[in-house]
C-alpha positions, 0 to 999 in steps of 0.5 A: 453515770448518767451515759449508761445506756452508750456504755463502750464494748467491755472487750480489753483493749491493749494500753497505750502509752501514758498520757502526758499530763499538764499538771502534777499529779496532786499527794493529797485528794480531798473525796466530797460526800454529801453526808459526812461533808455535805458544804465541801467549799470551806474544806477546799479553802483549806487545800494546797495549791496542787491538791486534787478534789474528787467531787461525788456527792452522788446523792444530790439531784442533777440540777442541784449537783450540777451547782455544786460542782461548778461552785467547787470548780470555779474555787479549784481553778481560783487555788490551783488545785486540781478537780476530777468528776466521780462516775458523770462524763458529762458533769465533768465535761460541764464544768471543764474537770481535769479528768474522771473519777470512775467506781470500780464497777465502771472501770471500763468507761475509761475510754469514754472519758478519753475520747471526751477530751478528759486528760486524767482518769482515776479509779476505786479499786478493792482487789487485784482484779481492779487493779488489773483492768484498770491498768489494761484500760489505760487509767492514771491512778487506782484509789485502793480501799479501804484500807483502815475501817471508814466510816464511809462503809461501816461493817466492810472488811478492811485491807490492812497495811499488809494486803493494802502494799501488796496491792500497792506494790502490784498496781506501781509494777502495772504502771499505776499511780497509787493513793491510800483511801479509808480511814486515812488520818496523820497517824494512820498515814504513818504506818504507810510511809514504807509503802510506795505510794503517790499520795492518800485520799481521805474525806474527814481529815480535810473537814477539821478545821 
C-alpha cells in the first residue's frame, strides 16, 4: 500500500455496528491477476450484474495500474458490478471503487479505508488469528485461502474442506461474510455446499470463455 508511511496504530479497537452497505454483497468475486489474467476485461464482461471484481495487478507500474484500474472501474459501473481495489486506498478512491481489499498483513489498515470514505472492506485470511483481527478491526468480509491447491501459490499447503469449514464457521460467528478462495472450480465448489458461505472468489474459473 502506498500509504504505509502513515500507518495507523495497531492498537485494537472495539468493533462498531456493521455499516449498512449501499449494495448487496456479491456471491462471486473475480480476482484479477497480472500473470494469470493479464487482460481482465474479457473476463469481467462475462460476469453477471451484482458480481464483484477484486482488482489486484500489483506487479504493474503505478501509471499502468491506474490506467487499467480506470478501465476496470468504468466497465464495472456499466455492468452493475461491485469493485474493490487491493492494497491501495488512493487508487481505490481515484477510481471511485466501492471498497478496499487488504492482504492479511495489512488488516490493520481497515480504519484507514473507512476514513477515506470506502464503504466495503474485504480482507485475506489464512488462519484463525487473522480472522479474529479482521473482526476486531471492523472488516465486512473475509476471503479464506487457500482452500484447495492453487496455481497462484504453488506448493502452499491447502486448508482442505474440514479446516476451511471450521475457519468459515468461526468467521461467521464473529460477524464476517465468508468467501472461499484458492483452487475454486465448479467441481470443488460442490464439495463446499455444506459450508456456510457468502460465496467464492476465483481467477481461472472466470477466465474460461
